[in-house]
C-alpha positions in Angstrom: 96.6 67.9 26.3 99.8 69.4 24.9 98.4 69.3 21.3 95.2 70.9 22.3 97.0 73.7 24.1 99.3 74.3 21.1 96.2 74.3 18.8 94.6 76.9 21.0 97.7 79.1 20.9 98.0 78.6 17.1 94.5 79.6 16.4 94.6 82.4 19.0 97.9 84.2 19.5 96.1 86.4 22.0 95.4 83.3 24.2 99.1 82.5 24.1 100.1 86.0 25.4 97.3 85.9 28.0 98.6 82.5 29.4 102.2 83.7 29.4 101.3 86.9 31.2 99.1 85.2 33.7 101.7 82.6 34.5 104.4 85.3 34.8 102.3 87.4 37.1 101.6 84.5 39.4 105.2 83.4 39.5 106.7 86.8 40.1 104.0 88.4 42.3 101.3 86.3 43.8 103.5 83.3 44.6 107.0 84.9 44.5 107.9 83.7 48.1 105.6 80.8 48.6 107.4 77.9 47.0 107.6 75.7 50.0 104.2 76.8 51.2 102.5 75.8 48.0 104.4 72.5 47.8 103.6 71.8 51.4 99.9 72.5 50.8 99.9 70.0 48.0 101.7 67.5 50.2 99.1 68.0 53.0 96.3 67.5 50.5 97.8 64.3 49.2 98.3 63.0 52.8 94.7 63.9 53.7 93.3 62.1 50.6 95.3 59.0 51.4 94.5 59.4 55.1 98.1 58.9 56.1 100.5 61.1 58.1 102.0 63.6 55.7 105.7 63.8 55.4 107.6 66.3 53.3 111.3 66.2 52.4 113.4 69.0 50.7 116.9 68.1 49.5 119.5 70.1 47.5 121.9 68.2 45.2 124.1 70.7 43.4 121.7 72.9 41.4 118.8 70.4 41.7 116.2 70.9 44.4 114.0 67.9 45.2 110.7 68.2 47.2 109.1 64.8 47.9 106.0 63.9 49.9 103.9 60.9 51.0 100.1 60.5 50.3 98.1 60.1 47.1 100.2 60.0 43.9 99.6 62.2 40.9 96.7 61.1 38.8 95.4 62.2 35.3 93.0 64.8 36.7 95.9 66.2 38.7 98.0 66.6 35.5 95.1 68.2 33.8 94.7 70.7 36.6 98.4 71.5 36.5 98.4 72.4 32.8 95.1 74.1 32.9 95.6 77.6 34.6 93.0 78.2 37.4 91.3 74.8 37.0 91.9 72.9 40.2 90.5 69.4 40.6 90.6 69.6 44.5 87.5 69.5 46.7 86.5 72.2 49.1 88.0 70.4 52.0 91.5 70.7 50.7 93.9 73.6 51.0 94.6 74.5 47.4 91.4 75.3 45.4 92.4 77.5 42.5 95.0 75.4 40.7 97.5 78.2 40.5 99.7 77.6 43.5 102.1 75.3 41.6 103.2 78.3 39.6 105.4 79.1 42.6 108.0 76.7 41.2 108.7 79.1 38.4 110.1 81.6 40.9 113.3 79.5 41.1 113.2 77.2 38.1 112.3 76.9 34.4 112.8 73.1 34.3 110.3 71.3 36.6 109.8 67.6 36.8 106.9 66.2 38.7 107.6 62.5 39.5 104.9 60.2 41.0 104.5 56.5 41.5 101.6 56.7 39.0 103.6 58.5 36.4 105.8 61.5 35.9 105.7 64.7 33.8 108.2 67.4 32.8 107.6 71.1 32.4 110.3 72.8 30.5 110.6 76.4 29.5 113.2 75.6 26.9 111.1 72.8 25.2 108.0 75.1 25.4 109.9 77.8 23.6 111.1 75.3 21.0 107.5 74.3 20.4 106.5 77.9 20.0 109.1 78.5 17.4 107.3 76.0 15.1 104.1 78.0 15.4 103.7 80.7 12.8 103.5 84.1 14.3 103.4 82.8 17.9 105.1 85.3 20.1 104.5 85.0 23.9 106.8 87.9 24.7 109.7 87.7 27.2 108.3 84.7 29.1 106.8 81.5 27.9 103.9 79.7 29.8 106.2 76.8 30.8 103.5 75.0 32.9 101.0 74.8 30.1 102.8 72.1 28.2 103.7 68.8 29.9 106.0 65.9 28.6 105.9 62.4 30.1 109.0 61.0 31.7 110.0 57.7 33.1 111.6 58.9 36.3 110.1 57.9 39.6 110.1 59.6 43.0 112.5 59.0 45.7 112.0 55.8 47.7 109.1 56.0 50.2 107.6 59.1 48.5 104.4 59.2 46.5 105.4 62.3 44.6 108.5 64.4 44.1 109.0 67.7 42.5 112.5 68.1 41.0 113.6 71.7 40.2 116.6 72.7 38.3 117.5 76.0 39.8 118.2 79.0 37.6 121.6 80.5 37.8 120.4 83.5 39.8 119.0 81.4 42.6 121.2 80.7 45.6 120.3 77.1 46.6 121.8 77.3 50.1 119.9 80.5 51.0 116.8 79.0 49.6 117.2 75.9 51.7 117.8 78.0 54.8 114.7 80.0 54.2 112.7 76.8 53.8 114.0 75.5 57.1 112.8 78.7 58.9 109.3 78.2 57.3 109.0 74.6 58.3 107.7 75.0 61.9 105.0 77.5 60.8 103.9 75.1 58.0 103.5 72.2 60.5 101.3 74.5 62.6 99.2 75.6 59.7 98.9 72.2 57.9 97.9 69.5 60.5 97.9 66.8 57.8 101.6 67.1 57.7 103.5 65.5 60.6 107.1 66.2 59.5 109.1 68.3 57.2 112.8 67.6 56.5 114.9 70.3 55.0 118.4 69.1 54.2 119.7 67.4 57.3 117.1 69.1 59.6 113.9 67.4 60.5 110.9 69.2 62.0 108.2 66.9 63.5 104.8 67.9 64.9 103.6 66.0 68.0 100.2 66.6 69.6 99.0 65.7 73.1 95.5 66.4 74.4 95.2 68.2 77.7 92.5 67.9 80.4 91.6 71.5 79.8 90.3 70.7 76.3 93.4 72.2 74.7 95.8 70.3 72.5 99.5 70.7 73.2 101.4 71.0 69.9 105.2 70.4 70.0 107.7 71.1 67.3 111.2 70.5 68.5 111.6 72.3 71.8 108.8 74.8 71.1 105.3 74.3 72.5 101.9 75.8 71.6 98.4 75.3 73.1 95.8 74.8 70.4 92.0 75.1 70.4 89.7 74.4 67.5 86.4 76.2 67.2 84.3 76.0 64.0 86.2 77.7 61.2 89.2 78.7 63.3 92.1 77.1 65.0 93.8 79.2 67.7 97.4 78.6 68.9 99.4 80.4 71.5 103.1 79.8 72.2 103.8 78.4 75.7 107.1 78.6 77.7 107.4 76.6 80.9 103.7 76.2 81.1 103.0 79.9 80.7 101.4 81.4 77.5 103.5 83.9 75.6 101.0 86.0 73.7 101.8 86.9 70.1 102.4 90.6 69.5 102.3 90.6 65.8 101.4 88.0 63.2 99.4 87.5 60.0 96.2 85.7 59.2 96.8 82.1 58.2 94.2 80.6 55.8 95.6 78.1 56.4 99.0 79.3 55.5 100.4 82.8 55.9 98.7 85.7 54.2 99.5 89.4 54.0 96.7 90.3 56.4 98.6 91.6 59.4 97.1 90.9 62.8 97.9 92.2 66.3 95.7 89.7 68.3 97.4 87.7 71.1 97.0 84.3 69.5 97.9 82.7 66.1 94.8 82.3 64.0 94.5 79.5 61.4 91.2 80.3 59.7 88.9 78.8 57.1 88.0 81.9 55.2 87.7 82.8 51.5 90.9 84.2 50.1 91.9 85.8 46.9 93.6 83.5 44.3 97.1 84.4 45.4 96.0 83.7 49.0 97.5 87.0 50.2 94.2 88.8 51.0 90.7 87.8 52.0 88.0 88.2 49.5 86.0 91.4 49.8 82.9 90.7 51.8 84.3 87.6 53.6 82.9 87.5 57.1 85.4 87.5 60.0 82.7 87.5 62.7 82.4 83.7 62.5 86.1 83.3 63.2 85.7 84.9 66.7 83.0 82.4 67.8 84.6 80.1 70.3 87.5 82.3 71.2 86.1 82.8 74.7 86.1 79.0 75.2 89.8 79.0 74.1 90.6 81.6 76.7 88.6 79.7 79.3 90.7 76.6 78.7 93.9 78.5 79.6 94.9 78.5 83.3 92.9 81.2 85.1 95.9 83.4 86.0 97.0 83.5 82.3 93.7 84.2 80.6 93.8 88.0 80.5 97.0 87.9 78.5 94.9 86.6 75.6 92.6 89.7 75.6 93.2 92.1 72.8 93.9 95.4 74.5 93.2 98.7 72.8 95.9 99.4 70.2 96.3 100.7 66.6 95.0 98.0 64.2 97.5 96.7 61.7 94.9 96.2 59.0 91.2 96.4 58.3 90.9 92.7 59.0 92.8 93.1 62.2 90.5 95.9 63.3 87.3 93.9 62.5 88.7 90.8 64.1 89.7 92.6 67.3 86.2 94.0 67.6 84.6 90.6 67.2 87.0 89.0 69.7 86.3 91.6 72.3 82.6 91.3 71.8 82.8 87.5 72.2 84.9 87.9 75.4 82.6 90.5 76.9 79.5 88.3 76.8 80.9 84.8 77.4 81.8 83.3 80.8 85.5 82.8 81.0 86.8 85.4 83.5 87.7 83.5 86.8 86.1 84.9 89.9 86.5 84.2 93.6 84.7 81.0 94.4 85.9 79.2 91.4 83.3 80.1 88.8 83.8 81.8 85.5 81.8 84.9 84.7 81.3 87.1 81.7 83.3 90.2 82.2 80.2 92.4 82.0 78.9 90.5 85.0 82.1 90.6 87.0 83.7 93.2 89.2 87.4 93.9 89.8 88.9 95.5 92.9 92.3 96.9 91.8 95.0 95.5 93.9 92.8 92.8 95.4 94.7 90.4 97.7 93.8 86.9 98.8 92.9 88.1 102.3 90.7 90.9 100.9 89.1 88.5 98.4 88.2 86.1 101.2 86.4 88.9 103.1 84.5 90.3 100.2 83.3 87.0 98.7 79.9 87.2 100.3 79.6 90.9 99.6 80.6 91.3 96.0 79.3 88.9 93.4 81.5 88.0 90.5 84.7 89.3 92.1 87.7 88.8 89.8 90.4 86.6 91.4 93.4 88.5 93.0 95.9 87.2 90.4 94.1 89.1 87.7 93.3 92.3 89.8 96.7 94.0 89.6 97.6 97.0 87.5 99.2 94.7 84.9 95.8 93.4 83.9 93.8 96.7 84.2 93.9 97.5 80.4 92.6 94.0 79.5 89.8 94.1 82.0 88.8 97.5 80.8 88.8 96.3 77.2 86.2 93.7 78.0 84.1 96.0 80.3 84.7 94.3 83.6 83.3 96.6 86.2 86.0 98.4 88.2 85.1 98.5 91.9 86.9 101.5 93.4 87.4 102.0 97.1 84.5 104.5 97.3 82.0 102.0 95.8 83.4 99.3 98.0 82.8 101.4 101.0 79.2 101.9 99.9 78.7 98.1 99.6 80.1 97.6 103.2 77.6 100.0 104.6 74.9 98.3 106.7 76.5 94.9 106.8 76.9 93.2 110.2 80.2 91.5 111.0 82.3 90.7 114.1 84.8 93.3 115.2 87.6 90.9 114.3 86.3 90.6 110.8 86.5 94.4 110.4 90.0 94.3 111.7 91.0 91.8 109.1 89.3 94.0 106.5 91.2 97.0 107.5 94.5 95.0 107.4 93.6 93.8 103.9 92.6 97.3 102.7 95.8 99.0 104.1 98.0 98.2 101.1 95.4 99.9 98.8 95.3 103.2 100.8 98.4 104.5 99.0 97.6 108.2 98.8 95.2 110.9 99.9 92.7 110.1 97.2 92.4 106.5 98.4 92.1 107.6 102.0 89.3 110.0 101.0 87.5 107.1 99.2 87.6 105.1 102.4 86.5 108.0 104.6 83.0 106.5 105.0 84.0 102.9 105.9 82.0 101.5 108.8 83.8 101.2 112.2 82.6 99.0 115.1 82.7 100.6 118.5 83.4 99.1 121.9 79.8 99.6 123.0 78.4 97.5 120.2 77.5 100.3 117.8 78.8 100.7 114.3 79.4 104.1 113.0 80.3 105.6 109.6 83.8 106.9 109.0 87.0 106.8 111.1 87.3 110.6 111.5 84.9 110.7 114.4 86.3 107.7 116.3 89.1 107.1 118.8 91.6 104.4 118.8 92.6 103.1 122.2 96.3 103.1 123.1 97.3 100.2 125.4 93.7 99.5 126.4 93.1 96.2 124.7 90.1 94.3 125.8 88.1 97.3 127.3 84.5 97.2 126.2 81.4 99.2 127.0 82.9 102.7 126.5 79.7 104.5 125.5 80.5 108.1 126.3 82.8 108.4 123.3 83.3 106.7 119.9 86.0 104.2 121.0 86.9 101.6 118.4 86.2 98.1 119.5 89.6 96.7 120.6 89.2 93.7 118.3 88.7 96.0 115.3 91.6 98.4 116.0 94.1 98.8 113.2 96.6 101.5 112.1 94.7 102.1 108.9 92.0 103.9 110.9 94.6 106.4 112.1 95.6 107.1 108.5 91.9 107.6 107.7 91.5 110.2 110.5 90.9 108.4 113.7 92.5 110.0 116.7 94.5 108.0 119.3 93.3 108.1 122.9 94.9 106.7 126.1 93.0 105.5 129.1 93.7 108.9 130.7 92.3 110.7 127.6 89.1 108.6 127.8 88.7 109.0 131.5 89.3 112.8 131.3 86.5 113.2 128.6 83.9 115.8 129.7 81.3 113.5 128.2 82.1 110.9 130.8 81.7 113.5 133.5 78.3 114.4 132.1 77.3 110.8 132.0 78.3 110.3 135.6 76.4 113.4 136.7 73.3 112.4 134.8 73.3 108.8 136.1 70.1 107.8 137.9 71.3 107.0 141.5 68.6 104.3 141.7 69.7 102.5 138.5 72.1 100.0 139.8 72.4 98.1 136.5 73.4 101.3 134.6 75.9 102.2 137.4 77.5 98.8 137.2 77.8 98.9 133.4 79.4 102.3 133.5 81.7 101.5 136.4 82.8 98.3 134.7 84.1 100.3 131.7 85.6 103.1 133.7 87.4 100.8 136.1 88.7 98.6 133.3 90.4 101.8 131.9 91.4 103.1 135.3 93.4 100.0 136.0 95.8 101.0 133.1 96.8 104.5 134.3 99.5 105.8 136.6 98.4 107.0 140.0 97.4 110.6 140.2 96.8 111.2 136.5 93.0 111.2 136.5 90.7 114.2 137.1 89.2 114.4 140.6 85.6 114.4 139.4 85.9 110.7 138.7 85.4 110.5 142.5 81.7 110.9 141.7 81.6 107.5 140.0 78.9 105.5 141.9 80.3 102.3 143.4 78.8 99.8 145.9 79.8 100.2 149.6 79.9 97.5 152.2 76.1 97.7 152.7 75.4 97.5 148.9 74.5 101.2 148.6 75.9 103.3 145.8 78.2 106.0 146.9 80.8 108.2 145.1 84.2 106.7 144.7 85.8 109.5 146.7 83.5 108.7 149.7 84.8 105.1 149.9 87.9 103.5 151.3 89.5 100.2 150.3 89.4 97.4 152.8 92.3 97.9 155.2 93.1 101.4 153.9 95.7 103.1 156.2 93.8 106.4 155.7 91.1 105.1 158.0 93.7 105.0 160.9 94.4 108.8 160.8 90.9 110.2 160.3 88.5 111.4 162.9 86.1 108.8 164.2 83.1 110.5 162.6 84.6 110.9 159.1 82.1 110.5 156.2 84.1 107.7 154.6 82.9 104.1 154.5 84.4 100.9 153.0 83.8 99.8 149.4 82.2 96.3 148.9 85.0 93.8 149.5 83.9 91.4 146.8 83.5 94.2 144.3 87.0 95.5 145.2 88.5 92.0 144.7 86.8 91.6 141.3 87.8 95.0 139.8 91.2 95.4 141.5 92.7 97.8 144.0 94.7 99.8 141.5 91.6 100.7 139.4 89.6 101.7 142.5 92.4 103.9 143.8 92.8 105.6 140.4 89.2 106.8 140.5 89.4 108.1 144.1 88.6 105.2 146.3 90.7 105.9 149.3 93.8 104.0 150.4 95.8 107.0 151.2 95.0 110.6 150.7 93.1 111.6 147.5 94.6 114.2 145.2 92.3 116.7 143.4 93.6 117.9 140.0 91.9 120.6 137.9 93.2 122.5 134.9 92.6 126.2 134.4 90.6 126.8 137.6 88.6 130.0 137.9 88.0 130.3 141.6 87.9 128.6 145.0 85.1 126.2 144.1 86.6 122.8 144.6 85.2 121.9 148.0 88.6 122.2 149.8 88.8 123.3 153.4 89.8 127.0 153.8 90.2 127.2 150.0 89.0 130.8 150.0 91.8 131.9 152.3 94.4 130.1 150.3 93.1 131.5 147.0 93.5 135.1 148.4 97.2 134.4 148.9 97.7 133.9 145.1 98.9 136.7 142.8 97.2 135.1 139.7 94.8 132.3 139.0 97.0 129.1 138.7 97.0 127.1 135.4 96.4 123.9 137.4 95.4 122.9 140.9 96.8 119.8 142.6 95.6 119.5 146.1 95.3 116.8 148.8 91.7 116.5 149.9 90.2 115.8 153.3 93.1 117.1 155.3 90.6 118.7 157.7 89.4 115.2 158.6 92.7 114.1 160.1 92.6 113.6 163.8 94.8 116.2 165.5 96.6 113.6 167.5 97.4 111.5 164.4 99.3 114.0 162.3 102.6 112.2 162.7 101.2 109.2 160.9 99.3 111.4 158.4 102.5 113.3 157.5 104.3 110.0 157.0 101.6 108.8 154.6 101.7 112.1 152.7 105.4 112.0 152.4 105.6 108.4 151.2 102.7 108.4 148.7 104.0 109.2 145.2 100.9 111.1 144.3 101.0 113.4 147.3 104.7 113.8 147.9 105.3 116.4 145.2 102.5 118.6 146.5 104.3 118.9 149.9 107.2 120.7 148.1 105.0 123.4 146.5 105.1 126.2 149.1 102.5 128.3 147.2 100.3 125.3 146.6 97.2 124.5 148.6 98.5 121.4 150.4 101.7 123.0 151.9 99.7 126.1 152.7 97.0 124.2 154.6 99.5 122.1 156.5 101.5 125.2 157.5 98.4 126.8 159.0 96.5 123.8 160.4 98.6 120.6 160.8 100.1 120.2 164.3 103.0 118.3 165.8 103.5 118.4 169.5 100.6 120.9 169.7 102.5 123.4 167.4 101.3 124.4 164.0 103.8 123.2 161.3 104.2 126.7 160.0 105.7 127.8 163.3 108.2 124.9 163.4 111.5 125.2 161.5 113.4 122.8 159.4 116.3 121.4 161.5 118.7 122.3 158.7 117.5 125.9 158.7 119.4 128.0 161.3 117.6 131.3 160.5 115.6 131.3 163.7 117.6 128.8 165.7 116.8 129.2 169.4 113.6 131.1 168.6 111.6 128.4 166.6 111.6 124.8 167.6 112.9 122.3 165.0 110.4 119.8 163.7 110.9 116.3 164.8 109.7 113.9 162.2 111.5 111.3 160.0 110.1 112.8 156.8 110.6 116.4 157.6 112.9 116.9 154.7 109.9 116.2 152.4 107.5 118.8 153.8 109.9 121.7 154.5 107.5 123.9 152.4 104.9 123.3 155.1 107.3 124.6 157.9 108.3 128.1 158.9 110.2 129.9 156.1 113.5 131.7 156.4 111.7 135.0 156.2 108.8 136.5 158.0 105.7 136.0 155.8 102.8 136.1 158.2 101.5 137.9 161.3 101.4 134.6 163.2 105.1 134.0 162.7 105.9 137.6 163.5 104.0 137.4 166.7 105.7 134.2 167.7 109.1 135.6 167.0 108.4 138.7 169.1 107.2 136.5 171.9 110.1 134.2 171.7 112.6 137.1 171.5 111.2 138.3 174.9 111.1 134.8 176.4 113.7 134.5 179.2 113.9 130.7 178.6 115.1 131.2 175.0 118.8 131.8 174.4 119.2 132.8 170.7 122.7 133.8 169.5 123.5 137.5 168.8 123.5 136.6 165.0 120.0 135.0 165.3 118.8 138.0 167.3 120.1 140.5 164.7 118.7 138.3 161.8 115.3 138.0 163.4 115.1 141.7 164.0 116.2 142.4 160.4 113.5 140.0 158.9 110.8 141.4 161.2 111.7 144.9 160.1 111.7 143.8 156.4 108.2 142.3 156.8 107.0 145.5 158.4 108.5 147.7 155.8 106.8 145.6 153.1 103.5 146.1 154.9 103.0 142.3 155.4 102.2 143.1 159.1 99.4 145.1 160.7 101.3 146.7 163.6 98.1 147.5 165.3 97.2 143.9 165.6 100.6 142.8 167.0 101.0 142.5 170.8 104.4 143.9 172.0 106.0 141.9 174.8 107.2 143.6 178.0 110.9 143.2 177.1 113.0 143.4 174.0 116.1 141.4 173.2 119.5 143.3 173.1 122.4 142.4 171.0 124.1 140.6 173.9 121.1 138.4 174.4 119.9 140.2 177.5 116.3 141.2 177.9 116.0 145.0 178.0 113.2 147.2 179.2 111.8 149.1 176.2 112.5 152.4 177.9 116.3 151.7 177.9 116.6 150.1 174.5 117.8 151.9 171.4 117.6 150.7 167.8 121.0 151.1 166.0 120.6 153.1 162.8 124.1 154.6 162.4 127.2 152.5 162.5 129.4 154.9 164.5 126.9 154.9 167.3 127.7 151.2 167.9 130.7 152.3 170.0 128.7 154.9 171.9 125.8 152.8 173.1 126.2 150.0 175.7 125.7 146.7 173.8 123.1 145.3 176.2 120.9 148.3 175.4 121.5 148.1 171.7 118.7 146.5 169.5 120.4 145.5 166.2 118.9 144.6 162.9 119.6 145.9 159.4 120.6 149.6 159.2 118.5 149.9 156.1 115.3 149.0 157.9 116.2 150.4 161.3 113.4 152.9 161.2 110.8 150.1 160.4 112.2 148.1 163.3 111.9 151.0 165.7 108.2 151.5 164.6 107.5 147.7 165.0 109.0 147.6 168.5 108.0 151.1 169.5 111.6 152.0 170.3 113.6 155.1 169.7 116.4 155.3 167.1 119.9 155.7 168.5 120.6 158.7 166.2 117.5 160.4 167.5 118.1 159.7 171.2 121.9 160.5 171.3 123.8 163.7 170.3 127.5 163.6 170.0 130.1 166.4 169.7 133.7 165.8 168.7 136.1 167.3 171.2 139.7 168.3 170.5 141.2 169.1 167.1 142.7 166.9 164.4 144.7 167.0 161.2 142.6 167.5 158.0 143.5 165.0 155.3 141.8 162.9 152.7 141.4 159.1 152.4 143.8 158.7 149.5 146.6 160.5 151.4 146.6 158.1 154.3 148.7 155.0 153.7 147.1 153.1 156.5 143.6 153.8 155.2 144.6 152.7 151.7 146.1 149.5 153.1 143.1 148.9 155.3 140.6 149.2 152.5 142.7 147.2 150.1 143.0 144.4 152.7 139.2 144.4 153.1 138.6 144.3 149.3 136.6 147.5 149.5 136.8 150.6 147.3 138.7 153.5 148.9 136.3 156.4 149.8 136.7 159.8 148.3 136.6 163.0 150.2 138.1 164.6 153.4 138.8 162.9 156.7 140.0 164.5 160.0 142.6 162.4 161.8 142.9 162.8 165.6 145.8 161.7 167.8 143.0 160.6 170.2 139.4 160.9 169.1 136.9 161.7 171.9 133.2 162.5 171.6 130.9 164.2 174.1 127.5 162.3 174.3 124.3 163.8 175.6 120.7 162.6 175.6 120.0 158.9 176.3 123.7 158.5 177.0 125.5 161.3 178.9 129.3 160.8 178.9 132.5 161.6 177.1 134.2 158.6 175.5 137.0 157.8 173.1 135.9 156.2 169.9 137.8 154.9 166.8 135.7 157.0 164.4 132.8 159.3 164.2 130.7 161.3 161.7 129.7 164.7 162.9 126.5 166.5 162.3 128.0 168.1 159.1 128.8 164.6 157.8 132.5 164.9 158.1 134.2 161.6 159.1 136.7 161.7 162.0 139.1 158.9 162.9 141.9 158.1 165.4 145.5 157.8 164.4 145.5 154.4 166.1 144.7 152.6 162.9 145.6 149.2 164.4 142.8 149.6 166.9 140.1 151.7 165.2 140.7 152.5 161.6 140.2 149.0 160.3 136.8 149.0 161.9 136.2 152.4 160.5 137.1 151.3 157.1 134.7 148.3 157.3 131.9 150.5 158.5 132.6 153.2 155.8 
């Protein structure tokens, strides 16, 4: 072979230069960094032909690098292939096919010995150059084709090896760095070349172990590293695994079967059987990558369900044309094949699956029968959204999910579980809007669309049959409905709904079944409210009486009701059915108006006296403005007049009626003031024992709860003609002994009422006598109304009728008496000393002691002040002070006796 090659070079110098250039190009370009790769491929082929586990060993001894392997030894065709450029003797099932890979040895050495158990050969650059010097005109240029000429040697491979390549490294090659580089390559080569089971580099050994898994995958282990492998047709797929979890590859190269320069960005390592260019760096133009993708879906399906989406190529910039084409083929494969795990345990093709973003286990369980092909919760989070979108899995938004829920029939508790499962997904206003049409079951059995029109009951669990409003079934109630627009309603809110009032009013009185159904719902709610908080029109609710007839709740009494003991014998009340009362509960019946004690009527924003209250028109006329709310005790007119002591006790002790007794302007206190009697006296003409205003004139009320209903008793003013008439009569009653202070106060308050036009004087009956200041009864012809303070010393006190000086004229009109100033004329007799108040030390002292301001102006001081009286009193008397007709004050020098009093009066 060597002679024939030399002959060819001798006869064709061009051939020599072509061989030299080709070998140089392969060594420096195509195979510049593939020394171990190419030798490992040869070792793998040798092991495969011998059908033995392939082992490769690399050792460095000084400047000599030895690479030995097991398998089939070198044979004659093998030597022919090595020396004949691009003429491989390997079959199509082996790795190397072009016979050029061995040129990689020239990247580090010019002296190459190939030792084999069947014989050994040497390739030498120096000997080749020596041979060429003997050829006339042979000039290969800078490099000689060292691998074209082989010389036999007697050396044999290392023990246990079938072949060994021995390389004498060139001076520019660092052996230790080369060995370290080969150690880094070893794991990849064991993955790429399954015929090899171990590679030893120096003192480091890398061994490949395989273990089949139940999933159909093969676990490949090299040292502490693990990969899951799947073989499909012309491709082997591997993905790194750490602690049982796949770790997708982010960037790699196509391996055919060893590393090429075709960069990839797919999530798994691809070892492919595909046509490559001679230097095995690029695929041949026109080579199909579509076949490589076939079976990738099965590989993904063999991975644990929760890890599968990590093997989906998500949209990204392709790293090469091959990468772009391969990504497209893989995505197409994944779209159409069943590998995506769905709820229920089956795999679906992504185009036939639906994903609910954020799906939880609870929500998945509820939606299993509603959504076919629902992607499992573990793969429905935002982390996997790009991968699911890449394979066209249908995204099921909340709006579409709401549409699918429309029309389905489920129990209220199922809906409650659904709302709870959906709550974590309602993260913003947009999500809430998408859920706006979700079905909601109601307490009356209906199901409506959307929470915005429904009410959520507050503290009314278990109440059903509320059909006058859209009340959410208690078993379906959930806070999510509030976030979606549902309003919260208490039992009071529901029982105050005008729709309920209309339903009660429209109820057929002969339809006992409808009445029972409605009353059951109403009473179930009423049992949850505080007394006195419900509208009075609930008293129209039809309930069965003791005879089985339907009557309004406010026409019924509870069995044993104390109200029955204070009503007149012919009252319209009857007893509610005892068995019915026991079944629904006393509290609920009392709340809707069934009597136990007195019933309270409550109405907001009343517009007139139209509430069927006794004497309501008269009371309404006493109001200045329409009240914002009416709270009134009903049926007071039905109390037996002899049973008012018990009735007042009931009113005072009932929490619902007690506050109404304190509202003097309210209906209840007004009615009691004018109609209720104790000891045959109307309450409004009896006084509170603690009120001394009219002591001795009005009798104090005698009742243990009188402090509660003081607003129903006589006031501390005169506010009615009835009270005024009684006071006039009592003032003239010889059996009454009011104190002078009470007499003066009564006269003052009567005069104030007259001055304010609260009394019609024409309708009042004046008694035969009037009461003087001393308490004596005086004939009206002798009595005088005090209207000037200095006259108090001039008129006998038993004739003097005293009230307030400011309203003396009104008092005189009321009692038809003369004013003292009009009936008496007084003239100062004698002369005095003209002075002024500020010049009189005694006056200054007196006013200072009284805490009053000192008057300004003149004063006439008399040693002894006397006045001549004419008219109703005819006499001359000494007085401490006087004001004459010109308005000049006079006083006596006797300050100790008179001036103090004068100072107080002034």
